C-alpha positions in Angstrom: 0.0 0.0 0.0 1.3 3.4 -1.0 1.5 6.4 1.3 -1.4 8.9 0.6 -0.7 12.0 -1.3 -1.9 15.0 0.7 -2.5 18.5 -0.6 -4.0 21.5 1.3 -6.0 24.0 -0.7 -6.3 27.2 1.2 -9.4 29.3 0.9 -11.3 32.1 2.7 -14.8 30.8 2.1 -15.6 29.2 5.4 -16.4 25.5 5.6 -20.1 25.6 4.6 -19.5 27.7 1.4 -16.5 25.6 0.4 -18.6 22.5 0.8 -21.5 24.0 -1.2 -19.2 24.9 -4.0 -17.5 21.5 -4.1 -21.0 19.9 -4.3 -21.7 22.0 -7.4 -18.4 21.3 -9.1 -17.7 17.6 -8.4 -19.8 16.5 -11.4 -17.4 18.1 -13.7 -14.4 16.3 -12.4 -14.6 13.6 -15.0 -14.0 16.2 -17.7 -10.5 16.7 -16.3 -9.5 13.1 -16.4 -7.7 11.8 -19.5 -9.2 8.9 -21.4 -12.7 10.2 -21.9 -14.6 7.6 -19.9 -14.0 8.1 -16.2 -16.5 6.9 -13.6 -16.6 9.3 -10.6 -18.5 8.4 -7.4 -18.7 10.7 -4.5 -20.5 10.7 -1.1 -20.5 12.9 1.9 -20.0 12.1 5.6 -20.3 15.3 7.5 -17.6 17.6 6.2 -15.7 14.8 4.4 -16.3 13.9 0.8 -15.3 10.3 -0.1 -14.4 10.0 -3.8 -13.6 7.1 -6.1 -12.5 7.6 -9.7 -12.1 4.7 -12.1 -10.4 5.4 -15.5 -8.1 3.6 -17.9 -8.1 0.5 -15.7 -7.1 2.3 -12.6 -9.0 3.2 -9.5 -8.1 6.2 -7.3 -9.7 6.9 -4.0 -9.6 10.2 -2.1 -10.9 11.7 1.2 -11.5 15.4 1.0 -11.9 17.2 4.3 -13.5 20.7 4.3 -12.3 23.0 7.0 -12.9 26.8 7.6 -9.7 27.9 5.8 -8.4 24.8 3.9 -9.6 21.9 2.0 -7.4 18.9 2.6 -7.2 16.3 -0.2 -5.8 12.9 0.6 -5.4 10.7 -2.4 -4.5 7.0 -2.4 -2.8 6.2 -5.7 -2.5 2.6 -7.0 1.0 1.3 -7.7 1.3 2.4 -11.3 0.1 5.9 -10.7 2.2 6.4 -7.6 5.2 6.9 -10.0 3.4 10.1 -11.0 2.8 11.3 -7.5 4.7 14.6 -7.8 3.0 15.5 -11.1 -0.4 14.7 -9.7 0.4 16.7 -6.5 1.4 19.7 -8.7 -1.8 19.3 -10.8 -3.9 19.3 -7.6 -2.2 22.3 -6.3 -2.6 24.3 -9.5 -6.1 23.1 -10.5 -7.7 21.9 -7.2 -9.0 25.4 -6.5 -11.4 25.0 -9.4 -13.5 22.8 -7.2 -14.0 25.9 -5.0 -15.1 28.3 -7.8 -18.6 29.5 -7.6 -20.4 27.9 -10.5 -23.9 29.1 -9.5 -23.3 32.5 -11.1 -22.5 31.2 -14.6 
C-alpha cells in the first residue's frame, strides 16, 4: 500500500460555502481526467467527501476534508500511478482550487 498524497488547498470561504461549491463542481471532475470515460462516485459524511475515480483500468480513492480555511485532499494512488505522484500533486495544487469556484453565477 502506498502512502497517501496530501494536498492542502487554502481558501477564505468558510467550511459551509466551500462544501457547497464542491458539491456544485464535483460532477465536472470527469471532464479533467484523460481517457474520456471516467467513472466518478462521491459521497458525503459530514464535512468529508469520499471520492472514487475509475479510469483507464485504474482506481483512485480520495478523502476530501473541508475546514474553515483549507480543503485537505488525501489521495490513495494505486501502484502504477504512484510513480506520477509529484506530477499529480502539482496538478492538484494548480487546478484543485477550481473545485471551489462559484459555478452558480454562470
